[in-house]
C-alpha positions as CSV (number, residue, x, y, z in Angstrom):
1,M,-63.9,-38.2,129.4
2,H,-64.1,-37.4,133.1
3,M,-63.5,-40.0,135.9
4,N,-64.5,-39.2,139.5
5,T,-62.1,-40.5,142.1
6,T,-61.4,-39.9,145.7
7,T,-57.7,-40.6,145.4
8,Q,-55.0,-38.2,144.2
9,S,-53.7,-39.2,140.8
10,T,-50.1,-39.2,139.6
11,S,-48.2,-39.6,136.3
12,L,-47.1,-42.8,134.7
13,L,-43.6,-44.0,135.7
14,S,-40.9,-44.9,133.1
15,A,-40.2,-48.6,132.7
16,P,-37.0,-48.5,134.8
17,E,-38.7,-46.5,137.5
18,F,-41.5,-48.9,137.6
19,E,-39.2,-51.9,137.9
20,T,-37.5,-50.2,140.8
21,R,-40.9,-49.8,142.6
22,V,-41.6,-53.5,141.9
23,A,-38.2,-54.5,143.4
24,T,-39.0,-52.4,146.5
25,A,-42.4,-54.0,146.9
26,L,-40.8,-57.5,146.6
27,S,-38.3,-56.7,149.4
28,R,-41.1,-55.5,151.6
29,S,-43.3,-58.6,150.9
30,E,-40.5,-60.8,152.3
31,T,-40.7,-59.1,155.7
32,T,-44.5,-58.8,156.1
33,T,-47.4,-61.1,156.3
34,T,-50.0,-58.6,155.0
35,T,-51.9,-59.0,151.8
36,P,-49.2,-59.5,149.0
37,T,-48.5,-56.9,146.4
38,K,-49.7,-57.8,142.9
39,L,-48.4,-56.9,139.5
40,L,-51.2,-56.2,136.9
41,L,-50.3,-56.1,133.2
42,L,-52.6,-54.7,130.6
43,G,-52.8,-55.5,126.9
44,F,-55.1,-54.4,124.1
45,G,-56.2,-56.9,121.4
46,G,-57.4,-54.2,119.0
47,I,-54.1,-52.4,118.4
48,D,-53.0,-54.3,115.3
49,L,-56.4,-53.8,113.8
50,L,-56.4,-50.1,114.6
51,A,-52.9,-49.8,113.0
52,G,-54.5,-51.3,109.8
53,D,-57.4,-48.9,109.9
54,L,-55.7,-45.8,111.1
55,G,-52.1,-46.2,110.2
56,T,-49.0,-45.9,112.4
57,D,-49.8,-42.4,113.5
58,G,-53.3,-43.4,114.5
59,A,-52.1,-46.4,116.5
60,R,-49.6,-44.1,118.3
61,A,-52.3,-41.6,119.1
62,V,-54.4,-44.4,120.6
63,L,-51.5,-45.5,122.8
64,R,-51.0,-42.0,124.0
65,E,-54.7,-41.7,124.9
66,I,-54.5,-45.0,126.8
67,G,-51.5,-43.7,128.7
68,A,-53.3,-40.5,129.5
69,R,-56.3,-42.3,130.9
70,L,-54.3,-44.7,132.9
71,A,-52.3,-41.7,134.4
72,K,-55.6,-40.3,135.7
73,L,-56.3,-43.5,137.6
74,V,-53.0,-44.5,139.1
75,T,-52.1,-43.3,142.6
76,E,-49.1,-43.5,144.9
77,G,-50.4,-46.9,146.1
78,T,-51.1,-48.1,142.6
79,P,-48.2,-46.8,140.4
80,G,-48.4,-47.4,136.7
81,A,-46.2,-47.4,133.6
82,Q,-46.1,-48.1,129.9
83,L,-43.6,-50.9,129.4
84,F,-43.5,-51.2,125.6
85,G,-45.9,-51.1,122.7
86,D,-49.4,-51.8,124.0
87,R,-48.2,-53.2,127.3
88,F,-49.0,-51.2,130.4
89,A,-48.6,-52.2,134.0
90,V,-50.0,-51.3,137.4
91,L,-48.6,-52.3,140.8
92,L,-51.3,-53.0,143.5
93,Q,-49.8,-52.3,146.9
94,H,-50.8,-52.3,150.6
95,G,-53.8,-54.5,150.1
96,V,-55.5,-52.4,147.4
97,S,-58.6,-54.1,146.1
98,T,-57.9,-55.8,142.8
99,K,-61.6,-55.6,141.8
100,A,-61.8,-51.9,142.6
101,V,-58.8,-51.1,140.5
102,T,-59.8,-53.3,137.5
103,D,-63.4,-51.9,137.6
104,R,-62.0,-48.4,137.4
105,L,-59.7,-49.4,134.6
106,L,-62.4,-51.1,132.6
107,R,-64.8,-48.1,133.0
108,S,-62.1,-45.7,131.7
109,L,-60.6,-47.9,129.0
110,N,-63.9,-49.1,127.6
111,E,-64.9,-45.5,126.7
112,P,-64.5,-45.0,122.9
113,I,-61.4,-43.2,121.7
114,N,-61.9,-40.5,119.1
115,F,-59.4,-40.2,116.3
116,R,-60.1,-37.8,113.4
117,G,-63.8,-37.7,114.1
118,E,-64.3,-41.5,114.4
119,E,-64.8,-43.5,117.5
120,H,-62.9,-46.7,118.2
121,R,-63.2,-49.1,121.0
122,L,-60.5,-51.3,122.5
123,Q,-60.6,-54.6,124.4
124,P,-58.4,-54.5,127.4
125,R,-57.0,-57.7,128.8
126,F,-55.4,-58.3,132.2
127,G,-52.8,-60.6,133.5
128,M,-51.8,-60.7,137.2
129,A,-49.3,-62.3,139.6
130,G,-48.7,-61.9,143.3
131,T,-45.3,-61.2,144.8
132,S,-45.7,-63.9,147.5
133,N,-44.8,-66.6,144.9
134,A,-42.2,-64.7,142.9
135,S,-38.4,-65.3,143.4
136,G,-37.5,-61.8,142.0
137,V,-38.6,-59.0,139.7
138,R,-37.9,-61.0,136.5
139,D,-39.9,-64.0,137.8
140,L,-42.8,-61.7,138.8
141,F,-42.9,-60.1,135.3
142,R,-42.7,-63.5,133.7
143,R,-45.6,-64.9,135.7
144,A,-47.8,-61.8,135.0
145,T,-46.9,-61.9,131.3
146,A,-47.9,-65.6,131.2
147,A,-51.2,-64.7,132.8
148,L,-51.8,-61.9,130.3
149,Q,-51.1,-64.2,127.4
150,R,-53.6,-66.7,128.7
151,A,-56.2,-63.9,129.1
152,E,-55.5,-62.7,125.5
153,N,-55.9,-66.3,124.2
154,S,-59.1,-66.9,126.1
155,G,-60.6,-63.5,125.2
156,G,-61.5,-62.8,128.8
157,R,-61.9,-59.2,130.0
158,T,-61.4,-59.9,133.7
159,P,-58.1,-60.4,135.6
160,T,-56.5,-63.8,135.1
161,L,-54.4,-65.0,138.0
162,Y,-51.2,-66.9,137.3
163,E,-51.5,-70.6,137.6
164,T,-48.1,-72.5,137.5
165,N,-49.4,-75.7,135.9
166,L,-51.2,-73.9,133.1
167,M,-48.7,-71.4,131.8
168,P,-45.2,-72.2,130.5
169,L,-42.8,-69.7,132.1
170,H,-40.2,-69.7,129.3
171,T,-42.8,-68.2,126.8
172,A,-43.3,-65.1,128.9
173,D,-39.8,-63.9,129.8
174,P,-39.8,-60.1,129.4
175,R,-36.0,-60.2,129.0
176,L,-36.6,-61.8,125.6
177,A,-38.4,-58.7,124.5
178,R,-35.4,-56.6,125.4
179,D,-33.0,-59.0,123.7
180,L,-35.0,-59.2,120.5
181,E,-33.5,-56.2,118.7
182,S,-29.9,-57.2,119.5
183,A,-30.7,-60.7,118.3
184,L,-31.7,-59.3,115.0
185,D,-28.5,-57.3,114.9
186,R,-26.5,-60.5,115.5
187,A,-28.5,-62.5,113.0
188,E,-29.5,-65.0,115.6
189,I,-33.0,-65.2,114.1
190,V,-32.7,-67.3,111.0
191,P,-35.0,-69.2,108.5
192,W,-35.5,-72.9,108.9
193,M,-37.0,-74.6,105.9
194,Q,-39.9,-77.0,105.6
195,P,-40.1,-78.8,102.2
196,I,-43.4,-78.7,100.2
197,W,-43.9,-81.8,98.0
198,R,-46.0,-82.2,94.9
199,L,-48.2,-85.3,95.4
200,S,-48.6,-86.2,91.8
201,D,-44.9,-87.1,91.3
202,G,-43.5,-86.7,94.8
203,K,-41.1,-83.9,93.8
204,M,-40.0,-81.2,96.3
205,V,-41.1,-78.1,94.5
206,A,-40.9,-75.4,97.3
207,V,-39.9,-74.7,100.9
208,E,-41.6,-72.6,103.5
209,A,-39.3,-70.3,105.4
210,L,-40.0,-70.4,109.2
211,A,-38.2,-68.2,111.7
212,R,-36.2,-69.7,114.5
213,W,-34.3,-67.9,117.2
214,E,-31.0,-69.7,117.7
215,H,-30.3,-68.2,121.2
216,P,-26.7,-68.6,122.4
217,S,-27.7,-69.8,125.9
218,R,-31.3,-71.0,125.6
219,G,-31.0,-73.0,122.3
220,I,-33.8,-72.9,119.7
221,I,-36.7,-70.6,120.6
222,Q,-39.9,-71.2,118.7
223,P,-41.7,-68.5,116.9
224,S,-44.8,-68.8,119.1
225,T,-42.6,-67.3,121.8
226,F,-40.8,-64.5,120.1
227,L,-43.2,-63.4,117.3
228,P,-45.7,-61.9,119.7
229,L,-42.8,-60.0,121.3
230,A,-41.7,-58.7,117.9
231,R,-45.2,-57.6,117.1
232,R,-45.6,-55.7,120.4
233,S,-42.1,-54.2,120.1
234,G,-42.7,-52.9,116.5
235,L,-40.0,-55.2,115.2
236,L,-42.1,-57.6,113.2
237,A,-41.5,-55.9,109.8
238,R,-37.8,-55.9,110.4
239,L,-37.8,-59.5,111.4
240,D,-39.7,-60.5,108.3
241,A,-37.3,-58.6,106.1
242,A,-34.3,-60.3,107.7
243,I,-35.9,-63.8,107.2
244,R,-36.7,-62.9,103.6
245,C,-33.2,-61.8,102.7
246,Q,-31.5,-64.8,104.3
247,T,-34.0,-67.1,102.6
248,L,-33.5,-65.5,99.2
249,Q,-29.7,-65.6,99.5
250,W,-29.9,-69.3,100.3
251,L,-32.3,-70.0,97.4
252,S,-30.0,-68.1,95.0
253,E,-27.0,-70.2,96.1
254,M,-29.0,-73.4,95.8
255,R,-30.3,-72.7,92.3
256,A,-26.8,-71.9,91.1
257,K,-25.3,-75.0,92.8
258,Y,-27.8,-77.9,92.3
259,A,-29.9,-78.9,89.2
260,A,-32.6,-80.2,91.6
261,A,-33.1,-76.6,92.8
262,A,-33.4,-75.0,89.4
263,D,-37.2,-74.4,89.8
264,L,-37.4,-74.4,93.6
265,T,-39.4,-71.6,95.1
266,V,-39.7,-70.3,98.6
267,A,-42.8,-69.2,100.6
268,V,-42.5,-66.4,103.1
269,N,-45.0,-65.1,105.5
270,V,-46.4,-61.5,105.1
271,A,-47.7,-60.1,108.4
272,D,-50.0,-57.2,109.1
273,A,-47.0,-55.0,109.8
274,D,-45.6,-55.7,106.4
275,L,-48.9,-54.9,104.6
276,L,-48.9,-51.5,106.3
277,D,-45.7,-50.5,104.4
278,P,-46.7,-48.5,101.3
279,E,-43.3,-49.5,99.7
280,L,-43.7,-53.2,100.3
281,Q,-43.9,-54.0,96.6
282,E,-40.7,-52.0,95.8
283,T,-38.9,-53.6,98.7
284,L,-39.8,-57.2,97.6
285,V,-38.7,-56.5,94.0
286,A,-35.4,-54.9,95.1
287,E,-34.7,-57.9,97.4
288,L,-35.2,-60.4,94.5
289,K,-33.1,-58.3,92.2
290,H,-30.3,-58.1,94.7
291,F,-30.1,-61.9,94.8
292,H,-30.6,-62.3,91.1
293,L,-33.9,-64.1,91.4
294,P,-37.0,-63.8,89.3
295,I,-40.2,-62.6,90.9
296,N,-41.9,-66.0,90.7
297,A,-39.1,-67.5,92.9
298,M,-40.8,-66.1,96.1
299,H,-44.4,-66.8,97.1
300,L,-46.2,-64.7,99.7
301,E,-48.3,-66.2,102.4
302,L,-51.1,-64.2,104.0
303,S,-53.0,-65.7,106.9
304,E,-56.7,-65.8,107.0
305,R,-56.3,-64.1,110.4
306,A,-54.7,-61.0,108.8
307,Q,-56.9,-58.2,110.0
308,T,-55.5,-55.5,107.8
309,A,-56.4,-57.3,104.6
310,T,-60.0,-56.2,105.1
311,A,-59.0,-52.5,104.6
312,P,-59.6,-51.3,101.0
313,E,-56.2,-49.6,100.8
314,I,-54.4,-52.8,101.8
315,Q,-56.4,-54.9,99.4
316,N,-55.4,-52.5,96.6
317,R,-51.7,-53.0,97.7
318,I,-52.1,-56.8,97.6
319,R,-53.6,-56.6,94.0
320,K,-50.8,-54.4,92.8
321,I,-48.2,-56.8,94.2
322,D,-50.0,-59.6,92.3
323,D,-50.0,-57.5,89.1
324,A,-46.2,-57.3,89.5
325,G,-46.0,-61.1,89.2
326,F,-46.0,-62.3,92.8
327,C,-48.0,-65.4,93.8
328,W,-50.2,-65.0,96.9
329,H,-51.0,-68.0,99.2
330,L,-54.0,-67.9,101.6
331,D,-52.6,-69.5,104.7
332,D,-54.6,-71.2,107.5
333,F,-57.5,-72.0,105.1
334,G,-60.4,-73.6,106.9
335,T,-59.9,-72.1,110.4
336,G,-63.2,-70.3,110.2
337,H,-61.8,-66.8,109.5
338,S,-62.2,-67.0,105.7
339,N,-65.2,-66.2,103.5
340,I,-65.9,-66.6,99.8
341,Q,-65.9,-62.8,99.4
342,R,-62.2,-62.6,100.6
343,L,-61.3,-65.5,98.2
344,R,-63.1,-63.8,95.3
345,G,-61.9,-60.3,96.2
346,L,-58.2,-60.9,96.5
347,P,-55.8,-62.5,93.9
348,F,-54.9,-65.7,95.7
349,K,-53.5,-68.5,93.5
350,V,-52.9,-71.1,96.3
351,V,-54.8,-72.0,99.5
352,K,-53.1,-73.8,102.4
353,L,-55.3,-76.2,104.3
354,D,-54.9,-75.6,108.0
355,R,-53.6,-78.5,110.0
356,S,-56.9,-78.7,111.8
357,M,-58.5,-79.8,108.5
358,V,-56.0,-82.5,108.0
359,R,-55.6,-83.9,111.6
360,G,-58.4,-86.5,111.5
361,L,-57.9,-87.8,108.0
362,G,-57.5,-91.6,107.8
363,R,-59.0,-92.1,111.3
364,D,-62.3,-90.1,111.3
365,H,-64.5,-90.3,108.3
366,H,-66.1,-87.0,109.3
367,A,-62.8,-85.2,108.7
368,E,-62.8,-86.2,105.0
369,H,-66.5,-85.2,104.6
370,L,-65.6,-81.7,106.0
371,L,-62.5,-81.4,103.8
372,K,-64.2,-82.2,100.5
373,P,-66.3,-79.0,100.3
374,M,-63.1,-76.9,101.0
375,I,-61.3,-78.7,98.2
376,A,-64.4,-78.2,95.9
377,L,-64.5,-74.5,96.7
378,A,-60.8,-74.1,95.9
379,R,-61.3,-75.9,92.6
380,V,-64.2,-73.7,91.6
381,L,-62.0,-70.7,92.1
382,N,-59.1,-72.3,90.2
383,L,-56.8,-72.4,93.2
384,E,-54.0,-74.8,93.9
385,I,-54.1,-76.6,97.3
386,I,-51.3,-77.3,99.8
387,A,-52.1,-79.3,102.9
388,E,-50.2,-78.4,106.1
389,G,-49.6,-80.5,109.2
390,V,-49.2,-84.0,107.5
391,E,-48.1,-86.2,110.4
392,R,-49.2,-89.7,109.3
393,Q,-49.0,-91.8,106.2
394,E,-52.8,-92.3,106.0
395,Q,-53.2,-88.5,105.9
396,L,-50.8,-88.3,102.9
397,Q,-52.6,-91.1,101.1
398,T,-56.0,-89.6,101.7
399,L,-54.9,-86.1,100.5
400,K,-53.4,-87.7,97.3
401,R,-56.7,-89.6,96.7
402,L,-58.7,-86.4,97.1
403,G,-56.6,-84.6,94.5
404,V,-54.7,-82.2,96.8
405,D,-51.8,-80.7,94.9
406,M,-49.0,-80.4,97.5
407,A,-48.3,-81.3,101.1
408,Q,-45.9,-80.5,104.0
409,G,-45.6,-81.7,107.5
410,F,-43.6,-83.6,110.1
411,H,-44.4,-87.0,108.5
412,I,-42.3,-86.0,105.5
413,S,-39.9,-83.5,107.1
414,P,-40.1,-81.1,110.0
415,P,-38.7,-77.6,109.6
416,R,-34.9,-78.0,109.3
417,P,-31.8,-75.8,109.2
418,R,-30.8,-74.6,105.7
419,A,-27.9,-77.0,105.6
420,A,-30.2,-80.0,106.0
421,I,-32.4,-79.0,103.1
422,E,-29.2,-78.5,101.0
423,G,-28.5,-82.1,101.9
424,F,-31.8,-83.1,100.3
425,L,-30.8,-81.2,97.2
426,S,-27.2,-82.5,97.0
427,E,-28.3,-86.1,97.4
428,A,-31.2,-85.6,94.9
429,V,-33.8,-86.5,97.5
430,L,-36.9,-85.9,95.4
431,S,-39.7,-87.8,97.1
432,P,-41.4,-87.8,100.5
433,Q,-40.3,-91.4,101.1
434,A,-36.7,-90.5,100.4
435,A,-36.9,-87.5,102.7
436,R,-38.3,-89.7,105.5
437,E,-35.5,-92.2,105.0
438,A,-32.9,-89.4,105.0
439,Q,-34.4,-87.9,108.1
440,S,-34.4,-91.2,109.9
441,G,-30.7,-91.6,109.0
442,D,-29.9,-88.2,110.4
443,D,-31.7,-88.9,113.7
444,Q,-29.8,-92.1,114.3
């Protein structure tokens, strides 16, 4: 691809060099009243899908091509850098036209990328923040990252300006991305457990492991903040493995210690990054063997949104893992991403109703009418049903009346540290009502 330009191009800066240029621009903006310098961040929504289609080498080749194209467009007045993963940045200085720069970027980046004879298209997203409102380099990056996250969530292809009242700053701190790997080294990211209750007899039959970052200075950081960072930093598979091993160790201890946990199982999430590992099955079997647990002790949750599960190679991997004795759950069922072909083509044994399907139960009769066909479909396919997001008693009652097998949610128990769930087991808390009473006692 050839791009005509009247300005002289330069190469991409390293991340530290780029931050130095940003710091210089900030210091200049404090002493001038001219048009403020702006930080433009770029992300690409198709990288995860490409990794599934092309493998890790293919995704890296795509990132190199993006960097090469960006290097042809940046100038001394608009320096650029690759920060990490699929995150690139451009600094717009000296009143450079935002529209002119983004138009050039879109024309270049929208051109298909050829890899091994096949063409692939990306969808660039932009997030932008101006130096006039930033208190420092860290604050500027935080604001621009928040803007980029909003652009990615909305699906927009044009720059999205930072808006203070719409974007939570703590979710966009680039320092968290740098701290993530050391947090894994220090085992700061740990599993919290949310109980899953069987509605026919009210027994706690399983727990879902949900990652929480117990940050030494910021307290509990939610997965919605750090999981995207882990994905972009290439650390998601390592994070998932850490959560699995901590969870299995806990389950092994609970089964040995309490009669109420003799048949307790754990559900863990399997991300796209995990599915790309050709040795996933061997890894899972080895982890269970290490903690002296049978294969049926751990269930695997795959989201409807998992893009790589559409690839034939990945589907074969899922089937082989099923053949080894693992139980697959289809998570987020009912969000509009699923189709009957996926349910019939992959060996799911359980579907988890998305909280959006449960939210209106007991208050809106339309919600029940919408849910009944989903339940009927699951029954035709001989699938068990777990309802997520149960937050009110009338939801629980409606789900039980409709014949849903199991439920979890804040009305029964929110995700809690492992010690709290051990308290349920030690006190033989074996019903949702007892769990709510125990929870109320803890909160007082």
